[in-house]
mmCIF file of the N, C-alpha and C atoms, coordinates in Angstrom:
data_MODEL
# 
_entry.id   MODEL 
# 
loop_
_atom_site.group_PDB 
_atom_site.id 
_atom_site.type_symbol 
_atom_site.label_atom_id 
_atom_site.label_alt_id 
_atom_site.label_comp_id 
_atom_site.label_asym_id 
_atom_site.label_entity_id 
_atom_site.label_seq_id 
_atom_site.pdbx_PDB_ins_code 
_atom_site.Cartn_x 
_atom_site.Cartn_y 
_atom_site.Cartn_z 
_atom_site.occupancy 
_atom_site.B_iso_or_equiv 
_atom_site.pdbx_formal_charge 
_atom_site.auth_seq_id 
_atom_site.auth_comp_id 
_atom_site.auth_asym_id 
_atom_site.auth_atom_id 
_atom_site.pdbx_PDB_model_num 
ATOM 1   N N  . MET A 1 1  ? 0.838   -1.187 0.000  1.00 0.00 ? 1  MET A N  1 
ATOM 2   C CA . MET A 1 1  ? 0.000   0.000  0.000  1.00 0.00 ? 1  MET A CA 1 
ATOM 3   C C  . MET A 1 1  ? 0.883   1.250  0.000  1.00 0.00 ? 1  MET A C  1 
ATOM 4   N N  . LYS A 1 2  ? 0.546   2.200  -0.845 1.00 0.00 ? 2  LYS A N  1 
ATOM 5   C CA . LYS A 1 2  ? 1.330   3.437  -0.949 1.00 0.00 ? 2  LYS A CA 1 
ATOM 6   C C  . LYS A 1 2  ? 1.116   4.343  0.258  1.00 0.00 ? 2  LYS A C  1 
ATOM 7   N N  . THR A 1 3  ? 2.144   5.098  0.573  1.00 0.00 ? 3  THR A N  1 
ATOM 8   C CA . THR A 1 3  ? 2.028   6.139  1.585  1.00 0.00 ? 3  THR A CA 1 
ATOM 9   C C  . THR A 1 3  ? 1.062   7.197  1.058  1.00 0.00 ? 3  THR A C  1 
ATOM 10  N N  . ARG A 1 4  ? 0.092   7.590  1.905  1.00 0.00 ? 4  ARG A N  1 
ATOM 11  C CA . ARG A 1 4  ? -0.920  8.573  1.494  1.00 0.00 ? 4  ARG A CA 1 
ATOM 12  C C  . ARG A 1 4  ? -0.604  9.928  2.111  1.00 0.00 ? 4  ARG A C  1 
ATOM 13  N N  . ILE A 1 5  ? -0.576  10.943 1.263  1.00 0.00 ? 5  ILE A N  1 
ATOM 14  C CA . ILE A 1 5  ? -0.257  12.297 1.716  1.00 0.00 ? 5  ILE A CA 1 
ATOM 15  C C  . ILE A 1 5  ? -1.421  13.218 1.377  1.00 0.00 ? 5  ILE A C  1 
ATOM 16  N N  . LEU A 1 6  ? -1.902  13.933 2.381  1.00 0.00 ? 6  LEU A N  1 
ATOM 17  C CA . LEU A 1 6  ? -2.965  14.920 2.199  1.00 0.00 ? 6  LEU A CA 1 
ATOM 18  C C  . LEU A 1 6  ? -2.317  16.285 2.028  1.00 0.00 ? 6  LEU A C  1 
ATOM 19  N N  . ILE A 1 7  ? -2.643  16.942 0.928  1.00 0.00 ? 7  ILE A N  1 
ATOM 20  C CA . ILE A 1 7  ? -2.107  18.272 0.613  1.00 0.00 ? 7  ILE A CA 1 
ATOM 21  C C  . ILE A 1 7  ? -3.243  19.277 0.750  1.00 0.00 ? 7  ILE A C  1 
ATOM 22  N N  . VAL A 1 8  ? -3.047  20.282 1.588  1.00 0.00 ? 8  VAL A N  1 
ATOM 23  C CA . VAL A 1 8  ? -4.084  21.287 1.852  1.00 0.00 ? 8  VAL A CA 1 
ATOM 24  C C  . VAL A 1 8  ? -3.543  22.656 1.477  1.00 0.00 ? 8  VAL A C  1 
ATOM 25  N N  . ASP A 1 9  ? -4.165  23.270 0.488  1.00 0.00 ? 9  ASP A N  1 
ATOM 26  C CA . ASP A 1 9  ? -3.735  24.607 0.052  1.00 0.00 ? 9  ASP A CA 1 
ATOM 27  C C  . ASP A 1 9  ? -4.893  25.257 -0.684 1.00 0.00 ? 9  ASP A C  1 
ATOM 28  N N  . ASP A 1 10 ? -5.108  26.541 -0.421 1.00 0.00 ? 10 ASP A N  1 
ATOM 29  C CA . ASP A 1 10 ? -6.205  27.243 -1.080 1.00 0.00 ? 10 ASP A CA 1 
ATOM 30  C C  . ASP A 1 10 ? -5.866  27.648 -2.511 1.00 0.00 ? 10 ASP A C  1 
ATOM 31  N N  . GLU A 1 11 ? -4.615  27.547 -2.910 1.00 0.00 ? 11 GLU A N  1 
ATOM 32  C CA . GLU A 1 11 ? -4.220  27.900 -4.276 1.00 0.00 ? 11 GLU A CA 1 
ATOM 33  C C  . GLU A 1 11 ? -4.170  26.643 -5.152 1.00 0.00 ? 11 GLU A C  1 
ATOM 34  N N  . LEU A 1 12 ? -4.983  26.637 -6.188 1.00 0.00 ? 12 LEU A N  1 
ATOM 35  C CA . LEU A 1 12 ? -5.066  25.488 -7.090 1.00 0.00 ? 12 LEU A CA 1 
ATOM 36  C C  . LEU A 1 12 ? -3.709  25.133 -7.686 1.00 0.00 ? 12 LEU A C  1 
ATOM 37  N N  . SER A 1 13 ? -2.951  26.120 -8.122 1.00 0.00 ? 13 SER A N  1 
ATOM 38  C CA . SER A 1 13 ? -1.655  25.839 -8.751 1.00 0.00 ? 13 SER A CA 1 
ATOM 39  C C  . SER A 1 13 ? -0.695  25.143 -7.784 1.00 0.00 ? 13 SER A C  1 
ATOM 40  N N  . MET A 1 14 ? -0.722  25.521 -6.517 1.00 0.00 ? 14 MET A N  1 
ATOM 41  C CA . MET A 1 14 ? 0.151   24.897 -5.525 1.00 0.00 ? 14 MET A CA 1 
ATOM 42  C C  . MET A 1 14 ? -0.304  23.465 -5.235 1.00 0.00 ? 14 MET A C  1 
ATOM 43  N N  . ARG A 1 15 ? -1.613  23.253 -5.139 1.00 0.00 ? 15 ARG A N  1 
ATOM 44  C CA . ARG A 1 15 ? -2.130  21.893 -4.939 1.00 0.00 ? 15 ARG A CA 1 
ATOM 45  C C  . ARG A 1 15 ? -1.709  20.985 -6.090 1.00 0.00 ? 15 ARG A C  1 
ATOM 46  N N  . GLU A 1 16 ? -1.848  21.491 -7.305 1.00 0.00 ? 16 GLU A N  1 
ATOM 47  C CA . GLU A 1 16 ? -1.473  20.696 -8.477 1.00 0.00 ? 16 GLU A CA 1 
ATOM 48  C C  . GLU A 1 16 ? 0.023   20.409 -8.492 1.00 0.00 ? 16 GLU A C  1 
ATOM 49  N N  . PHE A 1 17 ? 0.832   21.413 -8.220 1.00 0.00 ? 17 PHE A N  1 
ATOM 50  C CA . PHE A 1 17 ? 2.286   21.251 -8.216 1.00 0.00 ? 17 PHE A CA 1 
ATOM 51  C C  . PHE A 1 17 ? 2.716   20.213 -7.180 1.00 0.00 ? 17 PHE A C  1 
ATOM 52  N N  . LEU A 1 18 ? 2.230   20.364 -5.949 1.00 0.00 ? 18 LEU A N  1 
ATOM 53  C CA . LEU A 1 18 ? 2.620   19.437 -4.883 1.00 0.00 ? 18 LEU A CA 1 
ATOM 54  C C  . LEU A 1 18 ? 2.116   18.024 -5.158 1.00 0.00 ? 18 LEU A C  1 
ATOM 55  N N  . SER A 1 19 ? 0.933   17.920 -5.719 1.00 0.00 ? 19 SER A N  1 
ATOM 56  C CA . SER A 1 19 ? 0.377   16.612 -6.055 1.00 0.00 ? 19 SER A CA 1 
ATOM 57  C C  . SER A 1 19 ? 1.251   15.896 -7.085 1.00 0.00 ? 19 SER A C  1 
ATOM 58  N N  . ILE A 1 20 ? 1.653   16.607 -8.124 1.00 0.00 ? 20 ILE A N  1 
ATOM 59  C CA . ILE A 1 20 ? 2.532   16.032 -9.152 1.00 0.00 ? 20 ILE A CA 1 
ATOM 60  C C  . ILE A 1 20 ? 3.859   15.617 -8.533 1.00 0.00 ? 20 ILE A C  1 
ATOM 61  N N  . LEU A 1 21 ? 4.428   16.465 -7.718 1.00 0.00 ? 21 LEU A N  1 
ATOM 62  C CA . LEU A 1 21 ? 5.710   16.184 -7.074 1.00 0.00 ? 21 LEU A CA 1 
ATOM 63  C C  . LEU A 1 21 ? 5.631   14.945 -6.175 1.00 0.00 ? 21 LEU A C  1 
ATOM 64  N N  . VAL A 1 22 ? 4.601   14.870 -5.369 1.00 0.00 ? 22 VAL A N  1 
ATOM 65  C CA . VAL A 1 22 ? 4.412   13.742 -4.449 1.00 0.00 ? 22 VAL A CA 1 
ATOM 66  C C  . VAL A 1 22 ? 4.203   12.442 -5.222 1.00 0.00 ? 22 VAL A C  1 
ATOM 67  N N  . GLU A 1 23 ? 3.358   12.485 -6.247 1.00 0.00 ? 23 GLU A N  1 
ATOM 68  C CA . GLU A 1 23 ? 3.088   11.281 -7.030 1.00 0.00 ? 23 GLU A CA 1 
ATOM 69  C C  . GLU A 1 23 ? 4.312   10.835 -7.823 1.00 0.00 ? 23 GLU A C  1 
ATOM 70  N N  . ARG A 1 24 ? 5.099   11.775 -8.286 1.00 0.00 ? 24 ARG A N  1 
ATOM 71  C CA . ARG A 1 24 ? 6.331   11.450 -9.006 1.00 0.00 ? 24 ARG A CA 1 
ATOM 72  C C  . ARG A 1 24 ? 7.305   10.683 -8.121 1.00 0.00 ? 24 ARG A C  1 
ATOM 73  N N  . GLU A 1 25 ? 7.228   10.927 -6.811 1.00 0.00 ? 25 GLU A N  1 
ATOM 74  C CA . GLU A 1 25 ? 8.089   10.239 -5.847 1.00 0.00 ? 25 GLU A CA 1 
ATOM 75  C C  . GLU A 1 25 ? 7.500   8.889  -5.424 1.00 0.00 ? 25 GLU A C  1 
ATOM 76  N N  . GLY A 1 26 ? 6.335   8.550  -5.958 1.00 0.00 ? 26 GLY A N  1 
ATOM 77  C CA . GLY A 1 26 ? 5.749   7.239  -5.692 1.00 0.00 ? 26 GLY A CA 1 
ATOM 78  C C  . GLY A 1 26 ? 4.715   7.188  -4.580 1.00 0.00 ? 26 GLY A C  1 
ATOM 79  N N  . TYR A 1 27 ? 4.279   8.345  -4.099 1.00 0.00 ? 27 TYR A N  1 
ATOM 80  C CA . TYR A 1 27 ? 3.279   8.398  -3.045 1.00 0.00 ? 27 TYR A CA 1 
ATOM 81  C C  . TYR A 1 27 ? 1.909   8.676  -3.641 1.00 0.00 ? 27 TYR A C  1 
ATOM 82  N N  . GLU A 1 28 ? 0.872   8.407  -2.845 1.00 0.00 ? 28 GLU A N  1 
ATOM 83  C CA . GLU A 1 28 ? -0.480  8.753  -3.258 1.00 0.00 ? 28 GLU A CA 1 
ATOM 84  C C  . GLU A 1 28 ? -0.809  10.135 -2.703 1.00 0.00 ? 28 GLU A C  1 
ATOM 85  N N  . ALA A 1 29 ? -1.254  11.032 -3.565 1.00 0.00 ? 29 ALA A N  1 
ATOM 86  C CA . ALA A 1 29 ? -1.599  12.391 -3.150 1.00 0.00 ? 29 ALA A CA 1 
ATOM 87  C C  . ALA A 1 29 ? -3.110  12.575 -3.174 1.00 0.00 ? 29 ALA A C  1 
ATOM 88  N N  . VAL A 1 30 ? -3.628  13.168 -2.108 1.00 0.00 ? 30 VAL A N  1 
ATOM 89  C CA . VAL A 1 30 ? -5.027  13.562 -2.022 1.00 0.00 ? 30 VAL A CA 1 
ATOM 90  C C  . VAL A 1 30 ? -5.010  15.046 -1.701 1.00 0.00 ? 30 VAL A C  1 
ATOM 91  N N  . VAL A 1 31 ? -5.848  15.830 -2.373 1.00 0.00 ? 31 VAL A N  1 
ATOM 92  C CA . VAL A 1 31 ? -5.806  17.280 -2.168 1.00 0.00 ? 31 VAL A CA 1 
ATOM 93  C C  . VAL A 1 31 ? -7.102  17.805 -1.558 1.00 0.00 ? 31 VAL A C  1 
ATOM 94  N N  . ALA A 1 32 ? -6.950  18.885 -0.795 1.00 0.00 ? 32 ALA A N  1 
ATOM 95  C CA . ALA A 1 32 ? -8.080  19.606 -0.224 1.00 0.00 ? 32 ALA A CA 1 
ATOM 96  C C  . ALA A 1 32 ? -7.841  21.096 -0.454 1.00 0.00 ? 32 ALA A C  1 
ATOM 97  N N  . ALA A 1 33 ? -8.904  21.805 -0.806 1.00 0.00 ? 33 ALA A N  1 
ATOM 98  C CA . ALA A 1 33 ? -8.797  23.225 -1.123 1.00 0.00 ? 33 ALA A CA 1 
ATOM 99  C C  . ALA A 1 33 ? -8.815  24.123 0.110  1.00 0.00 ? 33 ALA A C  1 
ATOM 100 N N  . HIS A 1 34 ? -9.219  23.585 1.249  1.00 0.00 ? 34 HIS A N  1 
ATOM 101 C CA . HIS A 1 34 ? -9.251  24.366 2.477  1.00 0.00 ? 34 HIS A CA 1 
ATOM 102 C C  . HIS A 1 34 ? -9.270  23.428 3.673  1.00 0.00 ? 34 HIS A C  1 
ATOM 103 N N  . ALA A 1 35 ? -9.048  23.981 4.841  1.00 0.00 ? 35 ALA A N  1 
ATOM 104 C CA . ALA A 1 35 ? -8.918  23.180 6.061  1.00 0.00 ? 35 ALA A CA 1 
ATOM 105 C C  . ALA A 1 35 ? -10.186 22.397 6.377  1.00 0.00 ? 35 ALA A C  1 
ATOM 106 N N  . GLU A 1 36 ? -11.327 23.007 6.162  1.00 0.00 ? 36 GLU A N  1 
ATOM 107 C CA . GLU A 1 36 ? -12.584 22.322 6.454  1.00 0.00 ? 36 GLU A CA 1 
ATOM 108 C C  . GLU A 1 36 ? -12.739 21.065 5.597  1.00 0.00 ? 36 GLU A C  1 
ATOM 109 N N  . GLN A 1 37 ? -12.358 21.151 4.340  1.00 0.00 ? 37 GLN A N  1 
ATOM 110 C CA . GLN A 1 37 ? -12.407 19.993 3.455  1.00 0.00 ? 37 GLN A CA 1 
ATOM 111 C C  . GLN A 1 37 ? -11.415 18.931 3.931  1.00 0.00 ? 37 GLN A C  1 
ATOM 112 N N  . ALA A 1 38 ? -10.266 19.347 4.373  1.00 0.00 ? 38 ALA A N  1 
ATOM 113 C CA . ALA A 1 38 ? -9.271  18.412 4.899  1.00 0.00 ? 38 ALA A CA 1 
ATOM 114 C C  . ALA A 1 38 ? -9.817  17.672 6.113  1.00 0.00 ? 38 ALA A C  1 
ATOM 115 N N  . LEU A 1 39 ? -10.486 18.377 7.009  1.00 0.00 ? 39 LEU A N  1 
ATOM 116 C CA . LEU A 1 39 ? -11.061 17.737 8.194  1.00 0.00 ? 39 LEU A CA 1 
ATOM 117 C C  . LEU A 1 39 ? -12.120 16.716 7.802  1.00 0.00 ? 39 LEU A C  1 
ATOM 118 N N  . GLU A 1 40 ? -12.906 17.022 6.776  1.00 0.00 ? 40 GLU A N  1 
ATOM 119 C CA . GLU A 1 40 ? -13.901 16.059 6.283  1.00 0.00 ? 40 GLU A CA 1 
ATOM 120 C C  . GLU A 1 40 ? -13.207 14.804 5.754  1.00 0.00 ? 40 GLU A C  1 
ATOM 121 N N  . LEU A 1 41 ? -12.144 14.981 4.988  1.00 0.00 ? 41 LEU A N  1 
ATOM 122 C CA . LEU A 1 41 ? -11.399 13.834 4.466  1.00 0.00 ? 41 LEU A CA 1 
ATOM 123 C C  . LEU A 1 41 ? -10.796 13.009 5.597  1.00 0.00 ? 41 LEU A C  1 
ATOM 124 N N  . LEU A 1 42 ? -10.326 13.674 6.625  1.00 0.00 ? 42 LEU A N  1 
ATOM 125 C CA . LEU A 1 42 ? -9.705  12.987 7.757  1.00 0.00 ? 42 LEU A CA 1 
ATOM 126 C C  . LEU A 1 42 ? -10.718 12.195 8.584  1.00 0.00 ? 42 LEU A C  1 
ATOM 127 N N  . GLU A 1 43 ? -11.989 12.532 8.454  1.00 0.00 ? 43 GLU A N  1 
ATOM 128 C CA . GLU A 1 43 ? -13.040 11.785 9.153  1.00 0.00 ? 43 GLU A CA 1 
ATOM 129 C C  . GLU A 1 43 ? -13.190 10.381 8.578  1.00 0.00 ? 43 GLU A C  1 
ATOM 130 N N  . THR A 1 44 ? -12.937 10.239 7.280  1.00 0.00 ? 44 THR A N  1 
ATOM 131 C CA . THR A 1 44 ? -13.222 8.974  6.596  1.00 0.00 ? 44 THR A CA 1 
ATOM 132 C C  . THR A 1 44 ? -11.987 8.269  6.042  1.00 0.00 ? 44 THR A C  1 
ATOM 133 N N  . SER A 1 45 ? -10.844 8.918  6.064  1.00 0.00 ? 45 SER A N  1 
ATOM 134 C CA . SER A 1 45 ? -9.641  8.342  5.461  1.00 0.00 ? 45 SER A CA 1 
ATOM 135 C C  . SER A 1 45 ? -8.449  8.508  6.390  1.00 0.00 ? 45 SER A C  1 
ATOM 136 N N  . LEU A 1 46 ? -7.488  7.624  6.222  1.00 0.00 ? 46 LEU A N  1 
ATOM 137 C CA . LEU A 1 46 ? -6.240  7.717  6.970  1.00 0.00 ? 46 LEU A CA 1 
ATOM 138 C C  . LEU A 1 46 ? -5.137  8.241  6.064  1.00 0.00 ? 46 LEU A C  1 
ATOM 139 N N  . PHE A 1 47 ? -4.291  9.091  6.616  1.00 0.00 ? 47 PHE A N  1 
ATOM 140 C CA . PHE A 1 47 ? -3.174  9.649  5.877  1.00 0.00 ? 47 PHE A CA 1 
ATOM 141 C C  . PHE A 1 47 ? -1.904  9.467  6.697  1.00 0.00 ? 47 PHE A C  1 
ATOM 142 N N  . ASP A 1 48 ? -0.809  9.285  5.998  1.00 0.00 ? 48 ASP A N  1 
ATOM 143 C CA . ASP A 1 48 ? 0.486   9.145  6.649  1.00 0.00 ? 48 ASP A CA 1 
ATOM 144 C C  . ASP A 1 48 ? 1.132   10.490 6.931  1.00 0.00 ? 48 ASP A C  1 
ATOM 145 N N  . LEU A 1 49 ? 0.744   11.494 6.150  1.00 0.00 ? 49 LEU A N  1 
ATOM 146 C CA . LEU A 1 49 ? 1.349   12.819 6.260  1.00 0.00 ? 49 LEU A CA 1 
ATOM 147 C C  . LEU A 1 49 ? 0.354   13.855 5.776  1.00 0.00 ? 49 LEU A C  1 
ATOM 148 N N  . VAL A 1 50 ? 0.343   15.010 6.434  1.00 0.00 ? 50 VAL A N  1 
ATOM 149 C CA . VAL A 1 50 ? -0.464  16.153 5.990  1.00 0.00 ? 50 VAL A CA 1 
ATOM 150 C C  . VAL A 1 50 ? 0.491   17.300 5.719  1.00 0.00 ? 50 VAL A C  1 
ATOM 151 N N  . ILE A 1 51 ? 0.406   17.852 4.515  1.00 0.00 ? 51 ILE A N  1 
ATOM 152 C CA . ILE A 1 51 ? 1.168   19.048 4.147  1.00 0.00 ? 51 ILE A CA 1 
ATOM 153 C C  . ILE A 1 51 ? 0.148   20.169 4.001  1.00 0.00 ? 51 ILE A C  1 
ATOM 154 N N  . SER A 1 52 ? 0.311   21.217 4.782  1.00 0.00 ? 52 SER A N  1 
ATOM 155 C CA . SER A 1 52 ? -0.683  22.283 4.775  1.00 0.00 ? 52 SER A CA 1 
ATOM 156 C C  . SER A 1 52 ? -0.049  23.653 4.595  1.00 0.00 ? 52 SER A C  1 
ATOM 157 N N  . ASP A 1 53 ? -0.712  24.466 3.798  1.00 0.00 ? 53 ASP A N  1 
ATOM 158 C CA . ASP A 1 53 ? -0.384  25.880 3.706  1.00 0.00 ? 53 ASP A CA 1 
ATOM 159 C C  . ASP A 1 53 ? -0.685  26.488 5.078  1.00 0.00 ? 53 ASP A C  1 
ATOM 160 N N  . VAL A 1 54 ? 0.022   27.524 5.452  1.00 0.00 ? 54 VAL A N  1 
ATOM 161 C CA . VAL A 1 54 ? -0.227  28.165 6.743  1.00 0.00 ? 54 VAL A CA 1 
ATOM 162 C C  . VAL A 1 54 ? -1.321  29.213 6.606  1.00 0.00 ? 54 VAL A C  1 
ATOM 163 N N  . GLN A 1 55 ? -1.216  30.075 5.600  1.00 0.00 ? 55 GLN A N  1 
ATOM 164 C CA . GLN A 1 55 ? -2.175  31.167 5.440  1.00 0.00 ? 55 GLN A CA 1 
ATOM 165 C C  . GLN A 1 55 ? -3.265  30.773 4.453  1.00 0.00 ? 55 GLN A C  1 
ATOM 166 N N  . MET A 1 56 ? -4.434  30.474 5.014  1.00 0.00 ? 56 MET A N  1 
ATOM 167 C CA . MET A 1 56 ? -5.603  30.151 4.202  1.00 0.00 ? 56 MET A CA 1 
ATOM 168 C C  . MET A 1 56 ? -6.794  30.883 4.799  1.00 0.00 ? 56 MET A C  1 
ATOM 169 N N  . PRO A 1 57 ? -7.786  31.209 3.967  1.00 0.00 ? 57 PRO A N  1 
ATOM 170 C CA . PRO A 1 57 ? -8.993  31.831 4.515  1.00 0.00 ? 57 PRO A CA 1 
ATOM 171 C C  . PRO A 1 57 ? -9.719  30.850 5.438  1.00 0.00 ? 57 PRO A C  1 
ATOM 172 N N  . GLY A 1 58 ? -10.423 31.381 6.399  1.00 0.00 ? 58 GLY A N  1 
ATOM 173 C CA . GLY A 1 58 ? -11.115 30.512 7.353  1.00 0.00 ? 58 GLY A CA 1 
ATOM 174 C C  . GLY A 1 58 ? -10.106 29.937 8.331  1.00 0.00 ? 58 GLY A C  1 
ATOM 175 N N  . LEU A 1 59 ? -10.168 28.650 8.523  1.00 0.00 ? 59 LEU A N  1 
ATOM 176 C CA . LEU A 1 59 ? -9.252  27.950 9.411  1.00 0.00 ? 59 LEU A CA 1 
ATOM 177 C C  . LEU A 1 59 ? -7.870  27.916 8.772  1.00 0.00 ? 59 LEU A C  1 
ATOM 178 N N  . ASN A 1 60 ? -6.844  28.429 9.451  1.00 0.00 ? 60 ASN A N  1 
ATOM 179 C CA . ASN A 1 60 ? -5.508  28.437 8.846  1.00 0.00 ? 60 ASN A CA 1 
ATOM 180 C C  . ASN A 1 60 ? -4.802  27.106 9.094  1.00 0.00 ? 60 ASN A C  1 
ATOM 181 N N  . GLY A 1 61 ? -3.633  26.943 8.509  1.00 0.00 ? 61 GLY A N  1 
ATOM 182 C CA . GLY A 1 61 ? -2.901  25.687 8.582  1.00 0.00 ? 61 GLY A CA 1 
ATOM 183 C C  . GLY A 1 61 ? -2.479  25.303 9.984  1.00 0.00 ? 61 GLY A C  1 
ATOM 184 N N  . ILE A 1 62 ? -2.096  26.267 10.791 1.00 0.00 ? 62 ILE A N  1 
ATOM 185 C CA . ILE A 1 62 ? -1.689  25.981 12.171 1.00 0.00 ? 62 ILE A CA 1 
ATOM 186 C C  . ILE A 1 62 ? -2.894  25.487 12.967 1.00 0.00 ? 62 ILE A C  1 
ATOM 187 N N  . GLU A 1 63 ? -4.038  26.130 12.782 1.00 0.00 ? 63 GLU A N  1 
ATOM 188 C CA . GLU A 1 63 ? -5.256  25.691 13.469 1.00 0.00 ? 63 GLU A CA 1 
ATOM 189 C C  . GLU A 1 63 ? -5.675  24.299 12.998 1.00 0.00 ? 63 GLU A C  1 
ATOM 190 N N  . LEU A 1 64 ? -5.538  24.041 11.702 1.00 0.00 ? 64 LEU A N  1 
ATOM 191 C CA . LEU A 1 64 ? -5.857  22.721 11.158 1.00 0.00 ? 64 LEU A CA 1 
ATOM 192 C C  . LEU A 1 64 ? -5.002  21.654 11.828 1.00 0.00 ? 64 LEU A C  1 
ATOM 193 N N  . LEU A 1 65 ? -3.705  21.864 11.881 1.00 0.00 ? 65 LEU A N  1 
ATOM 194 C CA . LEU A 1 65 ? -2.819  20.876 12.478 1.00 0.00 ? 65 LEU A CA 1 
ATOM 195 C C  . LEU A 1 65 ? -3.109  20.708 13.968 1.00 0.00 ? 65 LEU A C  1 
ATOM 196 N N  . GLY A 1 66 ? -3.516  21.775 14.640 1.00 0.00 ? 66 GLY A N  1 
ATOM 197 C CA . GLY A 1 66 ? -3.918  21.676 16.048 1.00 0.00 ? 66 GLY A CA 1 
ATOM 198 C C  . GLY A 1 66 ? -5.149  20.803 16.217 1.00 0.00 ? 66 GLY A C  1 
ATOM 199 N N  . ARG A 1 67 ? -6.104  20.935 15.313 1.00 0.00 ? 67 ARG A N  1 
ATOM 200 C CA . ARG A 1 67 ? -7.313  20.098 15.385 1.00 0.00 ? 67 ARG A CA 1 
ATOM 201 C C  . ARG A 1 67 ? -7.000  18.637 15.079 1.00 0.00 ? 67 ARG A C  1 
ATOM 202 N N  . ILE A 1 68 ? -6.095  18.426 14.141 1.00 0.00 ? 68 ILE A N  1 
ATOM 203 C CA . ILE A 1 68 ? -5.685  17.049 13.835 1.00 0.00 ? 68 ILE A CA 1 
ATOM 204 C C  . ILE A 1 68 ? -5.039  16.442 15.076 1.00 0.00 ? 68 ILE A C  1 
ATOM 205 N N  . LYS A 1 69 ? -4.155  17.174 15.710 1.00 0.00 ? 69 LYS A N  1 
ATOM 206 C CA . LYS A 1 69 ? -3.456  16.700 16.910 1.00 0.00 ? 69 LYS A CA 1 
ATOM 207 C C  . LYS A 1 69 ? -4.448  16.430 18.041 1.00 0.00 ? 69 LYS A C  1 
ATOM 208 N N  . ALA A 1 70 ? -5.463  17.278 18.181 1.00 0.00 ? 70 ALA A N  1 
ATOM 209 C CA . ALA A 1 70 ? -6.466  17.088 19.229 1.00 0.00 ? 70 ALA A CA 1 
ATOM 210 C C  . ALA A 1 70 ? -7.274  15.807 18.988 1.00 0.00 ? 70 ALA A C  1 
ATOM 211 N N  . ARG A 1 71 ? -7.561  15.508 17.732 1.00 0.00 ? 71 ARG A N  1 
ATOM 212 C CA . ARG A 1 71 ? -8.333  14.294 17.390 1.00 0.00 ? 71 ARG A CA 1 
ATOM 213 C C  . ARG A 1 71 ? -7.503  13.046 17.568 1.00 0.00 ? 71 ARG A C  1 
ATOM 214 N N  . THR A 1 72 ? -6.234  13.122 17.178 1.00 0.00 ? 72 THR A N  1 
ATOM 215 C CA . THR A 1 72 ? -5.347  11.961 17.231 1.00 0.00 ? 72 THR A CA 1 
ATOM 216 C C  . THR A 1 72 ? -4.053  12.377 17.914 1.00 0.00 ? 72 THR A C  1 
ATOM 217 N N  . PRO A 1 73 ? -4.027  12.317 19.232 1.00 0.00 ? 73 PRO A N  1 
ATOM 218 C CA . PRO A 1 73 ? -2.860  12.776 19.989 1.00 0.00 ? 73 PRO A CA 1 
ATOM 219 C C  . PRO A 1 73 ? -1.556  12.073 19.628 1.00 0.00 ? 73 PRO A C  1 
ATOM 220 N N  . GLU A 1 74 ? -1.640  10.872 19.063 1.00 0.00 ? 74 GLU A N  1 
ATOM 221 C CA . GLU A 1 74 ? -0.416  10.143 18.696 1.00 0.00 ? 74 GLU A CA 1 
ATOM 222 C C  . GLU A 1 74 ? 0.238   10.702 17.433 1.00 0.00 ? 74 GLU A C  1 
ATOM 223 N N  . THR A 1 75 ? -0.419  11.642 16.780 1.00 0.00 ? 75 THR A N  1 
ATOM 224 C CA . THR A 1 75 ? 0.132   12.253 15.583 1.00 0.00 ? 75 THR A CA 1 
ATOM 225 C C  . THR A 1 75 ? 1.391   13.031 15.916 1.00 0.00 ? 75 THR A C  1 
ATOM 226 N N  . ALA A 1 76 ? 2.441   12.792 15.152 1.00 0.00 ? 76 ALA A N  1 
ATOM 227 C CA . ALA A 1 76 ? 3.701   13.506 15.377 1.00 0.00 ? 76 ALA A CA 1 
ATOM 228 C C  . ALA A 1 76 ? 3.614   14.908 14.799 1.00 0.00 ? 76 ALA A C  1 
ATOM 229 N N  . ARG A 1 77 ? 4.307   15.841 15.412 1.00 0.00 ? 77 ARG A N  1 
ATOM 230 C CA . ARG A 1 77 ? 4.393   17.212 14.902 1.00 0.00 ? 77 ARG A CA 1 
ATOM 231 C C  . ARG A 1 77 ? 5.849   17.516 14.633 1.00 0.00 ? 77 ARG A C  1 
ATOM 232 N N  . SER A 1 78 ? 6.064   18.256 13.548 1.00 0.00 ? 78 SER A N  1 
ATOM 233 C CA . SER A 1 78 ? 7.428   18.720 13.291 1.00 0.00 ? 78 SER A CA 1 
ATOM 234 C C  . SER A 1 78 ? 7.392   20.010 12.534 1.00 0.00 ? 78 SER A C  1 
# 
């Protein structure tokens, strides 16, 4: 099973770029256009890594990662 990476960015061009880069390295990329969409995906899917933009409208990347950590305390932060 491939490593699954969730990419969260409000800019379409950045989501596309990161998705291509991740897939070229042999990983599975899943994209979300905003933090709320990422949280919905995290409700139903497991990911090995989340890459998030910091500055996004609504819930920002730091807040998103805080919510992920609150839901799954075993999640590593770096």
